[in-house]
C-alpha positions in Angstrom: -3.0 30.9 7.5 -4.2 33.9 9.4 -4.1 31.8 12.6 -5.0 32.9 16.1 -2.6 32.3 18.9 -4.4 28.9 19.3 -3.6 28.0 15.7 -7.1 28.4 14.2 -8.9 30.7 11.9 -12.3 31.7 13.4 -15.3 33.1 11.5 -19.0 33.3 12.3 -21.4 31.0 10.5 -25.0 30.0 10.7 -27.0 27.0 9.7 -30.8 27.2 9.1 -32.6 25.9 12.2 -29.5 26.1 14.4 -28.0 28.8 16.7 -25.3 30.9 15.1 -21.8 29.9 16.1 -18.1 30.3 15.5 -16.4 28.1 12.9 -12.9 27.1 13.9 -10.9 25.6 11.0 -7.3 24.7 10.3 -5.6 23.7 7.1 -5.0 19.9 7.3 -4.1 19.1 3.7 -5.0 19.8 0.1 -6.2 16.9 -2.1 -6.0 17.0 -5.9 -7.7 14.2 -7.9 -6.9 13.6 -11.5 -10.2 12.5 -13.0 -8.8 10.6 -16.0 -7.4 7.8 -13.8 -8.5 8.7 -10.2 -4.9 9.4 -9.2 -4.8 11.3 -5.8 -2.1 13.9 -5.1 -1.9 14.8 -1.4 -0.3 18.1 -0.3 0.6 18.4 3.3 1.6 21.5 5.2 5.0 21.6 7.0 5.0 20.4 10.6 4.3 23.1 13.1 7.4 24.4 14.8 6.6 25.3 18.5 9.3 27.9 18.4 7.6 29.8 15.6 4.8 32.1 16.6 1.7 32.1 14.4 1.5 34.9 11.8 -2.1 36.2 11.6 -1.1 38.3 8.5 0.0 35.2 6.5 -2.0 34.8 3.3 -0.3 31.9 1.6 1.6 28.8 2.5 3.7 26.4 0.3 2.7 22.8 0.5 4.8 19.8 -0.7 3.3 16.8 -2.4 3.5 13.7 -0.3 6.0 11.3 -2.1 4.7 8.3 -0.1 1.1 7.1 -0.7 -1.3 7.7 2.2 -4.4 6.1 3.4 -7.3 8.6 3.6 -9.6 7.2 6.3 -13.0 8.9 6.5 -15.4 7.9 9.3 -19.1 8.8 9.0 -20.9 9.1 12.3 -24.6 8.3 12.0 -27.1 11.2 11.9 -29.2 9.9 14.8 -29.6 11.3 18.4 -26.6 10.8 20.7 -24.5 9.0 18.0 -21.4 11.0 18.7 -18.6 9.9 21.0 -15.8 11.5 22.9 -13.9 8.3 23.5 -10.5 7.6 21.9 -11.0 5.8 18.6 -8.6 3.4 17.0 -8.5 1.4 13.8 -6.5 -1.6 12.5 -6.0 -2.1 8.8 -5.4 -5.6 7.3 -4.1 -5.8 3.8 -2.8 -8.3 1.3 0.8 -7.5 2.1 0.7 -6.6 5.8 -1.2 -4.8 8.6 -1.2 -1.5 10.5 -2.4 -1.8 14.1 -3.7 0.7 16.7 -3.9 3.8 14.5 -5.2 6.6 16.7 -7.9 8.6 14.9 -7.5 12.1 16.2 -7.3 15.5 14.5 -5.6 18.6 15.7 -8.7 20.1 17.3 -9.5 17.0 19.3 -13.2 17.5 18.4 -14.3 14.6 16.2 -17.0 12.0 15.7 -20.0 14.4 16.1 -23.5 13.4 15.2 -23.8 13.2 11.4 -20.2 14.3 10.7 -17.5 13.1 8.5 -14.0 13.0 9.9 -10.9 12.5 7.8 -7.5 11.2 8.8 -4.3 10.4 6.9 -1.7 7.8 7.6 1.3 6.8 5.4 0.9 3.5 3.5 3.9 1.2 4.2 2.8 -1.1 1.4 -0.2 -3.0 2.8 -1.8 -3.7 -0.6 -5.5 -4.0 -1.0 -7.4 -3.6 2.3 -9.4 -6.8 3.1 -10.8 -5.9 6.5 -10.6 -3.3 9.3 -11.2 -3.4 13.0 -12.6 -0.2 14.5 -12.7 0.2 18.3 -12.7 2.8 21.1 -11.6 2.7 24.7 -15.0 3.5 26.3 -13.5 6.7 27.8 -15.2 10.1 28.3 -18.6 11.2 29.4 -20.4 10.0 26.3 -18.4 7.1 24.8 -21.2 5.2 23.0 -20.8 5.7 19.2 -23.0 4.8 16.3 -20.8 4.4 13.2 -22.5 4.5 9.8 -19.6 3.5 7.6 -15.9 4.0 6.8 -14.3 4.9 3.5 -10.6 4.2 2.9 -8.8 5.6 -0.1 -5.3 4.9 -1.1 -3.9 8.2 -2.5 -1.3 6.3 -4.6 -3.8 4.1 -6.5 -7.0 6.2 -6.1 -8.9 3.1 -5.1 -11.6 3.5 -2.5 -13.1 0.7 -0.3 -16.3 1.2 1.7 -16.8 -0.6 5.0 -20.4 -0.6 6.2 -21.2 -0.7 10.0 -24.5 1.0 10.9 -24.1 -0.3 14.5 -23.3 0.9 18.0 -19.9 0.6 19.6 -20.2 0.9 23.4 -21.3 -0.7 26.6 -24.4 1.4 27.0 -23.1 3.2 30.1 -22.8 7.0 30.5 -21.4 9.0 33.4 -23.8 11.9 32.8 -26.9 11.5 34.9 -29.0 13.8 32.7 -28.5 11.5 29.6 -30.7 8.6 30.7 -31.9 8.3 27.1 -28.4 7.0 26.2 -29.0 3.9 28.3 -29.8 0.9 26.0 -28.9 2.8 22.8 -26.5 0.0 21.9 -26.7 -3.4 20.3 -27.4 -6.4 22.5 -23.8 -7.7 22.2 -22.4 -4.4 23.8 -19.0 -4.4 22.1 -16.2 -1.9 21.9 -14.8 -3.1 18.6 -16.2 -4.4 15.3 -14.5 -6.1 12.3 -15.8 -4.7 9.0 -15.4 -6.0 5.4 -15.6 -4.2 2.1 -19.1 -3.8 0.8 -18.4 -5.6 -2.5 -17.5 -8.8 -0.6 -20.7 -8.5 1.5 -22.7 -8.0 -1.7 -21.5 -11.3 -3.1 -22.5 -13.0 0.1 -26.0 -11.5 0.1 -26.6 -12.4 -3.6 -25.2 -15.9 -3.2 -22.8 -15.3 -6.2 -19.3 -16.3 -5.1 -16.4 -14.1 -5.9 -12.7 -15.0 -6.4 -9.5 -13.0 -6.3 -7.6 -13.1 -9.6 -4.0 -12.3 -10.3 -3.0 -11.7 -13.9 0.6 -11.4 -15.2 1.2 -9.4 -18.4 4.5 -10.1 -20.1 5.1 -7.4 -22.7 7.9 -7.3 -25.3 9.2 -4.0 -24.0 12.7 -3.2 -22.8 11.7 0.1 -21.2 9.1 0.7 -18.5 5.6 1.3 -19.9 2.1 1.2 -18.5 0.2 -2.1 -18.9 -2.6 -0.3 -20.7 -0.2 0.1 -23.7 -1.1 -3.6 -24.2 -4.7 -3.7 -23.1 -7.2 -1.4 -21.5 -9.7 -3.9 -20.1 -10.1 -7.6 -19.7 -12.9 -10.1 -19.3 -12.9 -13.7 -18.2 -15.0 -16.5 -19.8 -15.6 -19.7 -17.9 -18.0 -22.5 -17.1 -20.2 -22.9 -14.0 -22.5 -26.0 -13.9 -22.1 -26.6 -17.6 -23.2 -23.0 -18.3 -20.9 -20.6 -20.2 -20.6 -17.3 -18.3 -18.8 -14.0 -18.6 -17.3 -11.9 -15.9 -17.8 -8.2 -15.6 -15.4 -6.1 -17.7 -12.4 -5.1 -15.6 -10.9 -1.7 -16.5 -7.1 -1.8 -16.2 -6.2 1.4 -14.4 -3.7 2.5 -11.7 -6.1 1.1 -9.0 -5.8 -2.4 -10.4 -2.0 -2.5 -10.7 0.4 -3.7 -8.1 1.4 -7.0 -6.5 -1.0 -8.8 -4.3 1.9 -10.5 -2.4 -0.1 -13.5 -1.3 -1.4 -14.3 -4.8 1.9 -13.5 -6.5 3.7 -15.8 -4.1 1.3 -18.6 -5.0 1.9 -17.8 -8.7 5.7 -18.0 -8.3 5.4 -21.3 -6.3 3.1 -22.7 -9.0 5.6 -21.9 -11.8 8.5 -23.4 -9.8 6.5 -26.6 -9.1 5.6 -26.9 -12.8 9.2 -26.5 -13.9 10.5 -29.0 -11.3 7.8 -31.5 -12.3 8.8 -31.1 -16.0 12.4 -31.7 -15.2 11.5 -34.9 -13.3 9.5 -36.1 -16.2 12.4 -35.3 -18.6 14.8 -37.1 -16.3 12.6 -40.2 -16.2 12.4 -40.3 -20.0 16.2 -40.1 -20.4 17.1 -42.2 -17.3 19.3 -39.4 -15.9 18.9 -37.8 -12.5 17.0 -34.5 -12.3 19.6 -32.2 -10.9 17.5 -29.2 -11.2 17.8 -27.2 -8.0 20.4 -29.1 -6.0 22.7 -26.6 -4.2 25.9 -28.1 -5.7 27.1 -25.0 -7.5 26.0 -21.5 -6.7 25.3 -18.7 -9.0 27.1 -15.4 -8.8 25.1 -12.2 -9.6 25.9 -8.6 -10.0 23.3 -6.4 -8.4 23.1 -2.7 -9.2 20.8 -0.5 -7.1 19.8 2.7 -8.8 18.4 5.5 -6.5 17.1 9.0 -7.1 17.6 10.4 -3.6 18.8 9.5 -0.2 17.4 10.8 3.1 18.5 10.9 6.7 16.7 12.2 9.8 17.9 15.7 10.8 18.5 14.4 14.3 21.2 12.0 13.0 22.5 13.8 9.9 26.0 12.6 9.9 26.5 10.2 6.9 28.0 6.9 7.8 27.2 7.1 11.5 24.8 4.2 11.3 24.6 0.9 9.4 22.9 1.0 6.0 21.8 -2.4 4.8 19.2 -3.7 2.4 18.0 -7.3 2.1 17.1 -8.9 -1.2 15.3 -12.1 -2.2 15.3 -13.1 -5.9 12.5 -15.4 -7.1 13.0 -17.3 -10.3 11.2 -19.9 -12.4 13.1 -22.7 -10.8 13.6 -21.6 -7.2 13.9 -18.6 -4.8 17.1 -17.4 -3.2 17.7 -17.2 0.5 17.9 -13.7 2.1 20.8 -11.8 0.5 22.3 -8.9 2.5 23.4 -5.9 0.5 25.9 -4.0 2.6 29.5 -2.7 2.7 30.8 -6.2 3.0 29.8 -7.2 -0.6 29.7 -3.7 -2.1 32.2 -3.0 -4.9 31.9 0.8 -4.7 35.3 2.5 -4.3 35.6 4.8 -1.4 31.8 5.3 -1.0 29.5 3.6 1.5 26.4 2.1 0.0 23.0 3.9 0.0 24.5 7.3 0.7 25.0 9.2 -2.5 21.9 9.6 -4.7 23.8 10.3 -7.9 25.9 7.1 -7.8 24.6 3.6 -8.3 25.6 1.0 -5.7 27.0 -2.3 -7.1 27.2 -5.6 -5.2 28.4 -9.1 -6.0 26.3 -11.8 -4.4 26.1 -15.6 -4.6 23.1 -18.0 -4.4 23.3 -21.7 -3.6 20.6 -22.7 -6.1 19.8 -22.3 -9.8 17.1 -19.7 -9.9 16.2 -19.8 -13.6 14.4 -16.9 -15.3 13.9 -14.1 -12.7 10.3 -13.4 -11.8 10.4 -11.0 -8.8 12.7 -9.1 -6.6 11.8 -8.4 -2.9 13.7 -5.5 -1.4 13.4 -4.5 2.3 15.4 -2.7 4.9 18.0 -5.0 6.6 17.2 -6.2 10.1 20.6 -5.0 11.4 20.2 -1.6 9.7 19.2 1.6 11.6 15.7 3.0 10.8 16.6 6.7 10.5 17.3 6.7 6.8 15.8 5.9 3.4 16.4 5.9 -0.3 14.2 6.8 -3.3 14.6 3.6 -5.2 14.5 3.7 -9.0 15.4 0.2 -10.0 17.4 -2.9 -9.2 19.4 -4.5 -12.1 20.5 -8.1 -11.7 23.0 -9.9 -14.1 24.1 -13.5 -13.9 27.9 -13.2 -14.1 28.6 -16.8 -14.7 25.6 -17.8 -16.8 25.5 -18.2 -20.5 22.7 -15.7 -20.7 24.3 -12.6 -19.2 21.6 -10.2 -20.3 20.7 -8.0 -17.2 17.2 -8.1 -15.8 15.9 -4.7 -14.6 13.3 -4.5 -11.8 11.8 -1.0 -11.7 9.7 0.9 -9.1 7.9 3.0 -11.7 8.0 6.6 -12.7 9.4 8.8 -10.0 10.7 5.9 -7.9 9.4 4.7 -4.5 10.8 5.5 -1.1 12.3 2.6 1.0 12.6 3.6 4.6 12.3 7.2 5.8 11.4 9.9 3.3 11.5 13.8 3.6 7.8 13.6 4.4 8.4 11.4 7.4 7.7 13.1 10.7 10.8 14.0 12.7 11.4 11.5 15.5 9.0 8.9 14.0 11.2 6.4 12.1 10.1 3.7 9.8 8.4 4.3 6.4 7.9 1.7 3.8 9.9 -1.4 4.9 9.6 -3.6 1.8 9.1 -3.2 -2.0 8.1 -6.1 -4.3 9.3 -5.4 -7.8 8.6 -7.1 -11.2 10.9 -7.1 -14.3 10.6 -4.3 -16.9 7.9 -5.4 -19.4 6.0 -7.3 -16.7 2.9 -6.0 -14.9 0.5 -7.6 -12.4 -3.2 -6.8 -12.4 -5.3 -8.0 -9.4 -9.0 -7.8 -9.1 -12.0 -9.6 -7.6 -14.6 -11.0 -9.9 -17.1 -13.8 -10.6 -15.8 -17.3 -9.6 -15.6 -20.0 -12.3 -15.3 -23.7 -12.0 -13.2 -23.7 -15.2 -11.8 -20.7 -17.0 -11.9 -21.0 -20.8 -10.7 -17.7 -22.1 -9.3 -14.3 -21.3 -10.5 -11.4 -23.5 -8.2 -8.4 -23.8 -9.8 -5.2 -25.0 -8.0 -2.2 -26.5 -9.4 1.3 -26.5 -10.0 3.2 -29.7 -7.4 5.8 -28.7 -4.6 3.2 -28.4 -1.6 4.3 -30.4 -1.0 1.9 -33.3 2.5 0.6 -33.8 3.9 0.1 -37.3 
């Protein structure tokens, strides 16, 4: 707004003890944080069009809320002499559901990582889950590449959860190309490294105190046929367990939006544990009756009707013709007895009449699929873009409804993405020419919620306390 021909607004400023200068600023984004639950709303300006000249007289701009969650990555350069760097900085994110590699930390000005400064960058979250570690590095380029990083803060704008990664070390080889900066020589750690792997401070604190931590995955099954937040059932939880014959209590865990969501690794272990228990129970029952335990033998498959409900469909402007590329979604159903193989949802098994799947937002897409095993009660649905599908489109997924056509219990099971839906693939906020977006969604049935947290480790867990707030609405 009010930009110069270089795209910046300039104004004089002064700091006590420093020489007056010119402040060059540019609107990057607007963040709104709802304090009641820490929910972040990120508003991004429209991408710059090189054909449109800047308008210095502009006094307002319309920003659209980012439908896809973003990672807000803030780097804090140490406030010590010569801590800044002009090298190219990269970061890798490693989460419970995936990883993002070689993210280039660069703003529009190209002037970042100054001494004592905070620099903020935004990247779309493809569904990594909780960040367990990061790798920060630079390429040792420029006249002054050595960099002293204090710490990194990473916030997921979808959950509002922030993780702090402490560094307080040098990244560099201790070599400078400027002859007059001899004081830079040796201002690095003895190992002279260009990258460092950092871990969240709460994990490091457990190592320093000697108190082990453990990752917990709690499944809430609520008697509800409509989507509802888990805090309608409980607002906090606390574990009670034994360590060395001593009864101990965990910290109280507040159940909020930052705790919700599937930790894919832990949930997969949970599903496999349930399947193993049911198979073992069937074998014991078969041994008692003397009959074979034909529990998951692929003798007779199951036929399911799958209905995909979507709120919107998007295609890149560069390839706007509907139907010009393949649209396919893969589905894996996990049940209490077994998990299905990869099921392809495409025009080959779609029962729509005259309409290609995943094109019209106001019409559900219906498919008929077959599995070769008995799945049992459905626990999770994994939806991802098909491997043979093009990457220049996306849908705002609302829910997936699965019904066993041939089973005695034909009640449908609905897997919901939550209020407002979630984008699978490209969204309207995706940058033109950069394809991808969220490649996979992991959905739980309506009335089921997963809460993941890190807490005190127990040798044996004795009880789980659920705490309800005073403002909880009482049901008759």
